[in-house]
N, C-alpha and C positions, 0 to 999 in steps of 0.2 A: 535224624544223623546216623543212626543204625544202619538204613538203607544206602547211605554213601560209602559207608566203611565197608558193606559188603560189595558193591560196585567195585572201590578199588582192590580190593583183596582179588577179586573174582581176577580183574585188571594184570595185578603182579602176576597169577598163577599163571595165565593166559601166558604171556611176555615170558615166562620163566620156562614153561614148556618149549616155546618157540627156540628160545636161547639153547634149552639142554637139545634139543633133534640138531639145531645146525652145528651145537659143538660134537654133538658124537657123529654126525657124518664127517667130519673133520678129523676126531680123534676120540676115537672110543673109549681110548684107556683112561680118559678122565671119570668115566663112572665106578672104577674101581675105589675111587677115592672119596670118601664124602664132604671132606675140605672142600674140594676140588668142584664138588658139584652145586654145591651152597657158595662159593665163591662165581659160580658162573651164572648161579641163580639171581644172585646181587648185581652182575655185571649187566646180565640180561634186563633187567629190571632200570638199572640206572642209564644202560642206552637207550631201550628200547622206548621205555614211558614219554620223556621229552622228544622220540622222535614221533610217538603216535600225535602228541599236544600240538606241536609246529605245523605236524600234517592238515591237523584238525583245523588250525587257523588258516591253514596256503589255501584250503579247501573252501571255510567261508567267506573268504578273502572274493576269491575266484569265482564263486558262486553267484555272487552278488554283480559280477562283473560280464560273467556270459551265460546265456541260458543253457541250458540241454537243448529247450526246443527250439532255439534260433541258430545256434553251432554247435553240433551234436559232437562233429568229430576236433575243432576247434578247443570246444572246453576238454573233451578227454586227452588231447598230447598235451597242452598246458598244463592240465594239472596234472599229469603223469610225470613230463618234464621238472616241474616245482615241487614236486614230491619228492622224485630222485634227487634232485640238488640239494632242496631242505635235510633230506633223510641222509646224504653222503654228507654234508658238513657238520653236524651236530654227532654223528658218529663217529668221524675225523676227530673232532674237537675235544667228545669225553673220553675218545678210547685213547687219545694222546694224557689226558689229563689222569686219566687213571695210571697211566704207564708211570708218567712221573713222579705220581703222589706214593707208588709202589717200589720205585725206583727200579723200576726195566731201564729207562733211558728211551731218548728221544730217536736213536735208531732201529730199537725193538717197537716203538709205537708205527712205525711205518712197515713193519716187517712183514712176509708172504704172508705170515698166518692172519695178521691185522688186516692186510688186505682181500683175502681170502673169507676173511667173516664180511668185513663191509660189501663185498660181491652177494654174499648168502644174504644178508638183510635187503639188497637192491632185489635182489630176486625172488625174495617173499613178497616186500612190499609190492612189485609189479602185480605177481598172482591176485593178493588180497585187495588191492587197487581195482583191478579187473573184474574181481568176484562181486565186489561191489557195487561196480559201476552197473553187473546186468542185473544186479537184484534191483536196483536204483531203476535203470529202462523196463523192465518188469514191473514195477511199482507205478512208472508212467503211464506205459500201456495200460494197467489196469485203470488206473485214476481217467484215462482219456475215456475208457468201453462204459465206465459210470457214469460220467459226463456227457456222453454222448446217447446214454441210456435217459437220463434225467432230461436232456433238451427234446427227445423227440418224445418223453412223457409231458412234457411241458405244452408242447405243441397239440399234441394229441387234444389235451385239457385247455388250449387256446381254441381250438379249432371246433371242438365240442362246445365251447362258449358262445363261439359266433354263428354256430349253426341252429342252437337254441333261441339266440337272439333272433334269426331270422326266420326261424320254420313254428315258434310259440305261437300259440293263437293269437294273442293279441297283434301282431305283426299281421300273421294272416287275414286276419280281422279287418284290420283297421285298411291294408292293400285291398284288399276285395270289397269294401265297402267306398274308398276311394273310386275305385275301377268301374264299381256300379253306375256312380254320379257320371264319372267321364262318359260312360257308354252313351246317355242320353244328350251329354249336351257337348261333347266333341269325339265323335270316334274314330279320327286320326289320330288324335292324343291317347286315347282308349289303347288306343294298338299300340302304339310305341310304349305307353306304362306297360302293357303286359312284355313287350319285348325285354324293357329293363328289369322287369319282374323275374324273367326267366333271367337274362344275362347273370342278375345277382346268385340266384341259385347254384347255378353250371360254374361260375367263379370259384365259390365256397365249396364244392365238391371238388373241382378241378386241384386249388390250392391245400386239400385236407393233407399229402405225406409232404409238400416242401416247406422247406423251414424259413427260407427267404424268397422275394420276389421282385423284379426290377419294380421302380416307383412308377413308370409307364404303364403298365399294367393295372397296378394297385391303385391309380388317380382315376382310371376309367370307372373300376368297380367305385370309387366312393362316391363317385359323380352321378352312377346309376342310382346307388343310396340315395345320396341324399335331393336328387331329383325325384324321388320317389314322395319323399317326406316331405319336398316342397309341394307336392299336390296336393298331400295330406291338410298341412299347415297353411298354405298360401304364402301371405307374404308376412305371416306371423315367425317365421323361421326363413333367416337369410345367411348364406354361406358363401365364402370366397375359398378358394384353393390358390394361392399366388406365388405356388412352384410346377414349374413348367416341367411337362411332361418328357422332355428333351433332359434335364436335368436327370443325370446318370449316376445313382444309388440303389440301394436296395433297403426292402422293409421286410419285419416280420407278414407274413401274410393276416390278414384279417384285423392287427392290433389298433388300426386309426380307426376301424370300423366300429370297433366295441367302445373305443374313447367317444367314438361320437354321438354312438347310440346310447351311452352313458349319459351322456350333455342332455338328451333329449327326454330321456327318463324321469330324470330325477331334478329339470327346470320347469319354472311354470312357463307356459306358451299361450301369449294372448295377445289381443290387439293392444291391448294394456304394455303388455311386456313381452318382445319380441326376443326371441332366443336369436342372439349372434354367433353363427362358430367360423373361424377362419382357421386357415393350414398355412404353414411357411416355415422358410428357413431360417436357421439362426445358429452362426459357430459347430456346426456338425450336428445341429440336431433337427429333425421333424418336428415342430412344435404344432400341438392343436389346442386352442384357446378357444373359451365361449364364456359371453357375461353369464355372473352368478346371479340367480334368483331361483333359490330353491322353493319346492311346491311346500306347502303347509301341512301337506300328507303325504313324508316320504316315501317311497317304494322301499320294501327291503333289499338290503344290497350288502353281500360278505366280504365286496370287493375281490373275489377270486380271480375277475376277468385281468384286473389291474396288475396283480401279483404274480400270475403267470406271465403278462405280456415282460413287466420286469424281471423275471428270471429266465426269460429267453434270451432278454436284451444282454444281462449278465455274461451268459454262459457263451452269446455269439461275439459281443465286442469287449467285454470285462469293464463295460460303462453300465451304469444302471438310468433307470427312468427317473428323469426329475418332475415331478407335481408341485406347483404352489400353488397356494389361497389367497389372493392380496390385491386389494385394489379394486374389487367388485367383479373380478375375472379369474376363474380355473384354470389353470394351464398344466398341460401337459408335454412332457419333452421328453421323444426318441432319439434315440443314437441313430446317427445314419451310417448306415451298411455300406462299408464302399466295397 
């Protein structure tokens, strides 16, 4: 309560100072009369406070209808025009009522001095609005930089996560182990395996500074990765990508691969329990789904990869990643970036 009283006392003091400054430029004589000084303070509060509150409500309403980022010029001029209209209407009405109550009459209420006061109020309003608009733009610019920095940081974290998934000893050991078997069984397939492994590492390094990538390139990368996994697990791992590479949209690089890696890492894969992974489009989302068959001994997971993916998509699309665990399937939906 005390804090609220201090707030309004500060507002009333500010309105009194502004009102007396305006009156001084119009007629410095009133400073010599304490009664007129107090009268002008009361008059300034009586006119200024409703104008301030009226404009506050107007700006809140306009902010809901027009966003700065969508139409900055439109919002600026609509807000300025609305504030001038509202301020003029409130000032004229209250000035007229004050003059009637004090017995000055209708004609005095609209005398030159009253119009001068109104003009000064409008000029001050334009100046204050322009000043606060500049401050608001600066805040938006600063917030944009912070969001950009956060996006870059999350992108780096996600890329490091993907690189660690690919370069970790387990992946490299398993890939080399599969390759050594292929060399004796099918040399052509071994050569193809080496090319795909090379393409995977090249893709990870090439995309390390990109925030988004076209789906057709990401699909080629996923197919290379899944084919390597297929060599390792044979018929125990099955996958299907039901999204054509001609489908035009973008994704966060390596995000889908991390989700596929997690599915392979945390689920049992055997003759009795083959793992099935599918990718498809659904109402503005790229869906990655696998049948759920958790390992008895789960590998340690801190969900950092999924959290980073979600953070990036929230910054890029204002949508969250959707995950669900039901009907024996684990599903993650990534918002499509158009």
